[in-house]
FIVOTI-713046 format. One record per residue (C-alpha): x, y, z; residue number from 1. Coordinates in steps of 0.5 Angstrom, whole numbers, plus 2048, in hexadecimal, padded with zeros to 3 digits. Layout:
<recs>
[rec [X, Y, Z], NUM]
...
</recs>
This chain:
<recs>
[rec [7D7, 820, 7F8], 1]
[rec [7D2, 81B, 7FC], 2]
[rec [7D4, 814, 7FC], 3]
[rec [7D2, 80F, 7F7], 4]
[rec [7CC, 80B, 7FA], 5]
[rec [7C8, 808, 7F5], 6]
[rec [7CB, 804, 7F3], 7]
[rec [7D2, 804, 7F7], 8]
[rec [7D8, 805, 7F3], 9]
[rec [7DE, 809, 7F3], 10]
[rec [7DD, 810, 7F1], 11]
[rec [7E5, 812, 7F0], 12]
[rec [7E8, 80C, 7ED], 13]
[rec [7F0, 80D, 7ED], 14]
[rec [7F6, 809, 7EC], 15]
[rec [7FD, 80C, 7EE], 16]
[rec [804, 80C, 7F1], 17]
[rec [802, 80D, 7F8], 18]
[rec [809, 80D, 7FB], 19]
[rec [810, 80B, 7FB], 20]
[rec [813, 806, 800], 21]
[rec [81A, 809, 802], 22]
[rec [81C, 806, 808], 23]
[rec [81C, 7FF, 80C], 24]
[rec [816, 7FE, 811], 25]
[rec [818, 7FB, 817], 26]
[rec [812, 7F9, 81B], 27]
[rec [80C, 7F5, 818], 28]
[rec [808, 7F7, 81E], 29]
[rec [807, 7FE, 81C], 30]
[rec [80B, 801, 822], 31]
[rec [811, 803, 81E], 32]
[rec [80E, 808, 819], 33]
[rec [814, 80C, 816], 34]
[rec [814, 808, 80F], 35]
[rec [80D, 807, 80F], 36]
[rec [80A, 80B, 809], 37]
[rec [802, 80D, 808], 38]
[rec [800, 80A, 802], 39]
[rec [7F9, 80D, 802], 40]
[rec [7F4, 810, 807], 41]
[rec [7EC, 80E, 806], 42]
[rec [7E8, 814, 804], 43]
[rec [7E2, 817, 808], 44]
[rec [7DD, 811, 805], 45]
[rec [7E2, 80C, 805], 46]
[rec [7E7, 809, 800], 47]
[rec [7E7, 802, 7FD], 48]
[rec [7EE, 7FF, 7FB], 49]
[rec [7EE, 7FA, 7F5], 50]
[rec [7F5, 7F9, 7F5], 51]
[rec [7FC, 7FB, 7F7], 52]
[rec [803, 7FA, 7F3], 53]
[rec [80A, 7FA, 7F5], 54]
[rec [810, 7FB, 7F1], 55]
[rec [817, 7FB, 7F2], 56]
[rec [81B, 801, 7EE], 57]
[rec [821, 7FD, 7EE], 58]
[rec [824, 7F6, 7F1], 59]
[rec [821, 7F3, 7F7], 60]
[rec [823, 7EF, 7FD], 61]
[rec [81E, 7EA, 7FF], 62]
[rec [819, 7ED, 804], 63]
[rec [812, 7EE, 806], 64]
[rec [80D, 7F4, 804], 65]
[rec [808, 7F6, 809], 66]
[rec [802, 7F9, 809], 67]
[rec [7FE, 7FC, 810], 68]
[rec [7F7, 7FF, 811], 69]
[rec [7F6, 804, 816], 70]
[rec [7F0, 807, 81A], 71]
[rec [7EC, 80C, 817], 72]
[rec [7F0, 811, 81B], 73]
[rec [7F6, 80F, 816], 74]
[rec [7FA, 80C, 81C], 75]
[rec [7FB, 805, 820], 76]
[rec [7FD, 801, 819], 77]
[rec [7FB, 7FA, 819], 78]
[rec [7FF, 7F5, 815], 79]
[rec [7FA, 7F3, 80F], 80]
[rec [7FE, 7F0, 80A], 81]
[rec [805, 7ED, 808], 82]
[rec [808, 7EB, 802], 83]
[rec [80F, 7E8, 801], 84]
[rec [814, 7EA, 7FB], 85]
[rec [81A, 7E7, 7F8], 86]
[rec [821, 7E9, 7F7], 87]
[rec [822, 7EC, 7F0], 88]
[rec [828, 7EF, 7EC], 89]
[rec [824, 7F3, 7E7], 90]
[rec [827, 7F4, 7E0], 91]
[rec [825, 7F5, 7D9], 92]
[rec [822, 7EE, 7D9], 93]
[rec [820, 7ED, 7E0], 94]
[rec [81A, 7F1, 7E3], 95]
[rec [81A, 7F4, 7EA], 96]
[rec [816, 7F0, 7F0], 97]
[rec [80F, 7F2, 7F0], 98]
[rec [808, 7F0, 7F3], 99]
[rec [801, 7F1, 7F3], 100]
[rec [7FC, 7F0, 7F8], 101]
[rec [7F5, 7F0, 7F6], 102]
[rec [7EF, 7F1, 7FB], 103]
[rec [7E8, 7EF, 7F9], 104]
[rec [7E4, 7F4, 7FE], 105]
[rec [7E9, 7F8, 802], 106]
[rec [7E5, 7FE, 804], 107]
[rec [7E8, 803, 809], 108]
[rec [7E4, 808, 80E], 109]
[rec [7E6, 810, 80D], 110]
[rec [7EC, 811, 810], 111]
[rec [7EF, 80A, 810], 112]
[rec [7F6, 80A, 80D], 113]
[rec [7FA, 804, 809], 114]
[rec [801, 805, 80B], 115]
[rec [807, 800, 808], 116]
[rec [80E, 7FF, 809], 117]
[rec [813, 7F9, 808], 118]
[rec [818, 7F5, 80C], 119]
[rec [81E, 7F6, 807], 120]
[rec [81E, 7FC, 802], 121]
[rec [824, 7FC, 7FD], 122]
[rec [821, 800, 7F8], 123]
[rec [81B, 805, 7F8], 124]
[rec [814, 801, 7F8], 125]
[rec [80F, 804, 7F4], 126]
[rec [808, 803, 7F7], 127]
[rec [802, 804, 7F3], 128]
[rec [7FA, 803, 7F5], 129]
[rec [7F4, 802, 7F1], 130]
[rec [7EE, 806, 7F5], 131]
[rec [7E7, 809, 7F5], 132]
[rec [7E5, 80E, 7FA], 133]
[rec [7DE, 80E, 7FB], 134]
[rec [7DE, 816, 7FC], 135]
</recs>
């Protein structure tokens, strides 16, 4: 299907759990990619990202949630954003660590990826995004 151009709007809006971080990322430069997870890959006509949310499934140790953006080949990740999270012992009355990153106008070209990771992982981290593909 052709891209929406008059007016420009997302043809396929979607919110879903895109990935689960299970291991610690050891390098903010993007050179160590073993525990970086692909969150999404931009569609043929590009993708708009509205927000990214991360939520620990259990207890957390203080750390940093990391976001990289790649080139259009899906390679060469560049650190784009980082957000700290605190140590929390989850219970029936205490929620797990989480964070939401809002983007006013983050648009990716076809083939670009958003990859995510964390500096400390003591329980799985579910990562969700709200996106709109233009094709």
